N, C-alpha and C positions, 0 to 999 in steps of 0.2 A: 809061615815059611819065611827066615829071613838069613842072609848074610853079612858079617860083620868084619870090617876093616879097621886096624888098629886099638885091637882090645884091650883094654885096662893097662894104656902106655903111659898113663901120667897119676901114680898112688901119691902125690902130694895135691891132688884138687880136692877142693871142697865145697864145689861148687859144678853140678851139669847144667847145661844149657842148650836144651834141645831144640833142635831146626829142623820140623819135615819141609820138605822142599818140593812137593809134587805142583810142576806145572810151574817153576820159577825159575828155571834155567841163570841164565844170564843175571839175573838180579841177586841171584845167591853168593855172589863174590862181595856185595854191600854187604849183607849179613854179616858172611863170616869175617873180612877185614873188619866190623865193626867189635867183632867176639875178640880178634887179634889186637885190638887198641883198647882194651879195659884198662884201667887202672892198678889193677892188681894182676896178678897173672897164675893165680892158684886156681884154673878154672878147668874143665875137658867141655869140648863139644861134640855131641852126636848128632849128625845131620842126618836126618831118615829120607831115603827114597824111597816114599808110599806107593811104590808099584809105578812108577812114571816110565822109568826105562830111559831117560833122558838126563837122568843126573847126574851119573859117574863122572863124564869129564868134567864137569864142572868143580866137581869135590876135588879132584886128584892132584892139583897142584897142590893142595892145602895139605895132603894127608903125610909131607915130610915133619909136619909138626906133632909131635907125640901127644898135643893135648888134643886133636883133631879125629874124631873117629867116625865112621863111614858104614851104616846100617840098608843094607838092603833089604826089601820085604816086599809082599803082597801087598795091594791095594786094600788096605781097612778104612779109610778114610782120619781124616786129623785126629779124632780121639784115640783110636787106636796105634797111630803112629807115636803118640806123647807118651800112652803106656807103655810102649814097646821099648822105648828110649829110657823111660824112668827103669825099667826093670831089667835093661840092660847095663844099669848104671849104678853105684853106691855111695857117693859123695851126700852128705849129710843135708844140701840143698840142691834145689832144682829148679832154673828157670826156662821161662819160654820166648823163645826167639821166631816167627815165623818168618820161612826162608827171603821174602821181598821186603823186609822191615830191617830198622837199622837200629842198634842202640847206642846212648850216648857213653862217652868213656868213664862215665864213674857212674853206671848203672848198675852196676855186679856191688861194689863200694857200698854204694848209698841205700840199696835196697838190704844188703845183710847186716849194714848196720842199724836199719830200720826193725827188721825183725829181731836181732839182739839185745835192741833196747828192754824188750818183754820178754819172759820164758811164754810168755801167752800169746803171743804174736805166732801166727802160724803161716802168714803169708804178707804180703807186699806189694804194693802197686806205686806208680809216680803217675806224671801227667805225660803227654807225647804231644810233639809237630806232626801235625801234618805236611805231605809232599807229594807231589806227582802231579793227579791229572786235575786235582781241583782243591780250593780250600787250605792252597800253599804255605807255609807261616803261620798257621792257625791253629789252636789247640784244641786238642780233645777236649776238655774240660768245658771251653765255649760252647759245644753241643751236649756235652756228658756230664752232668753236675757230681764236682768232686766235694762239695762243702762237706764239712763235719757237721755234727758229729757221724761217726761210723756205727752203723747198728745194724743186724738181720734186718727189720722191720724196713730201715731205710733202704738197705740194699735190695730188698722184694721189690719194693716201691719205684726202684731206682732214683731214688733222691741222692742215692752216692752212688757213682759207675765203678769198676773195676775195669783198668785198662789192661786189657787181656796179657801185655807182656808184663808177667809177675817172676817174683821170686818164692818158692815154697820151701815148708822146711819139707824132708824127706816124711817124716813119721805122720806129718799130715797129710799129705796131699793120698800117701799110701792106706792111710787110717781110715781112707773114705771109700776106699777101694779103685780111687784113680777116676779119671775121667770116665762119663758113663758115655760107650760105644754104638749104643742105639738112636743116639741124637748126630744129625747131619749138620746144626750147627747148635751154638750157645750151649756148647758143652761146658764152655769154661764159665757160665753163669750158672750154671748149674753146681757148678764143683765149688765155688765161692759159698752159694747158699748151704750147701751139704758143710763145706769148713767152719763157716759161723755157727751153723746148728749142732755142732760137733763141741762146740765150746770155744774154739779156736777166732782170736783176733785179726784185725787185719790192720797191718801199718802203711800210713801213708806219706809221702814223700812227694809234697806240693810244687815239685817243677819237673818240667820235660826230664825226664831220662830216655827216651826213645822218639825214634821219627816213624811215624805210620805213614805206608805207600798207598793211596787212593788210585786204583785203576779199573778199566773198566773189566768185568765177570768178577770180581769178588763176591763171595756167597753174601755180604753184609749189604750188595747192593740187589738181593731176591729178596726183596719183602714178603712174598707169600710163602717161601720158606723160612725166613727169616721168624713169622709170626707164628707158624705152625710148630716151628723148634719151642717159640716163647713160652708158648700154650702149654706143651708137653714138658716144659722144665717148671712152670709154674702149677701146672698139676701135680707132678710130683712134689714139689713142693708144700702144698697145701696138704697133700697125703701124709709126708713125713710128718709136717709139724700140727698133725690132728690135736687137738688139745691144747697147744701153745697160742698166746695171742697175736705171731706170727702168720696163725693160717689164714686170719681174715685177711692179712695184706696179699697172701696169693690168691685168694677169693676175687678180690676186686681187682687186682692185676688181670685174673682171667676173664673179668668181665669186659675190663680194656680191649684185652686182646681181641675178643671176638666182637668187639664194635668194631675194631682195626680190620677185621677179616672179611666184615658186612662190607664194608665200605670198599677192601679190595676188589669183593665181587662185584661192587657196582661199578667201577671203576671198568672190570674185566665185561659188564656189560656194554658200557659206551664203546669200548674198541670194538667189541663185536658187532655193532651197528645198531644194540638195541639201545638206541641213545633218550628217546625218550622215557624209556621205564627203567634205566640204568639213571638218570639225570633226578629221577623221582623218588628214586632210592638215596642218591646222594641227598637232597635236602632233605630227606626224612630223619637222615643219619646226622642231619647238622654241620655238613661238611662248608655249604653257604655262610655259614656265621664264625668261621675260621678266621677271616678277615674280607674285606669290602673287594679286595681281588676275587677270591674264593665266590663271593655273592656275586658279582657282576658276568663272571665266566660262568656259572651256572644257568643265568638268566639267558645269556647268549646261545648257550647250547639249546634251550628250551624253544630260543625263538628261531636259529637257524641252526638245526642239526649239522649240519653239515660242515659245521666249521670245528664238531667237537673234538676230533681226531688233534686237530691245532691248538686247540684250548688246554687241552690236557696238559700240553708241556709246562704252560704257568702252575704245573703241581711242582716242579722242581723246581721253582724260585720262589714259593711262598712257604 
């Protein structure tokens, strides 16, 4: 069920910028202001209140701009919010912007130009700069590789990573059925894999075109959930790509994810007080070989189990 304000008020728009706004409130102004500041004005933005019920006062001051629309819905999760906004629009291009992030002024112009450089390009991505809680001023590509070439196999292996704020051809994202609403996270990776599997190419602009806010409570910080959904995405890819060479890459990634899930379970045992058993699992899984610091930490946990909780903090710095 949804209510829409500002329906189709900008007939000249060529791109719809989709802004899910669950739980962002005051940060939403930064996102919308960055859209208004784009160096081309033939856009419309749809802000989606995904059942938060607190978003309206933060959107209302912007609704005088005929390019900005507000879609109030029941809570369906991020993939559903994105799909609803895409369905409520008709522009040939669609862009993704989370309600707590910021676009650089040339985001729209640069990524549309990148797509239009080749009719086989179905979507485009760039780099991003971190701001907020940590990693301030650092690049997304410093943590998630974006070195070409860009192939489906390298995308699956995470040897090339798509920053989530992208521009897509409508025919491309609608052609694969939109975002998978069964996924709690990693729905964007799933979409990128399906787009490339369908024959679309990814265009890449190798410079920061957005700013990504780091803050507590983000889904990306929930490692068990992220691993669970990554496993689901790779399992889907393995099935969808059966008979193709890329299926082997998906199978390899599933094994890696299952190894990481076993490590998470071992850490959980340590936190629960089963220190010796948990540390034994971590050693067996090779965590001590990650670095000398990890090796020393596990040795100390074995010698002095009461230090385990304090020593686990090392995990965030290695």
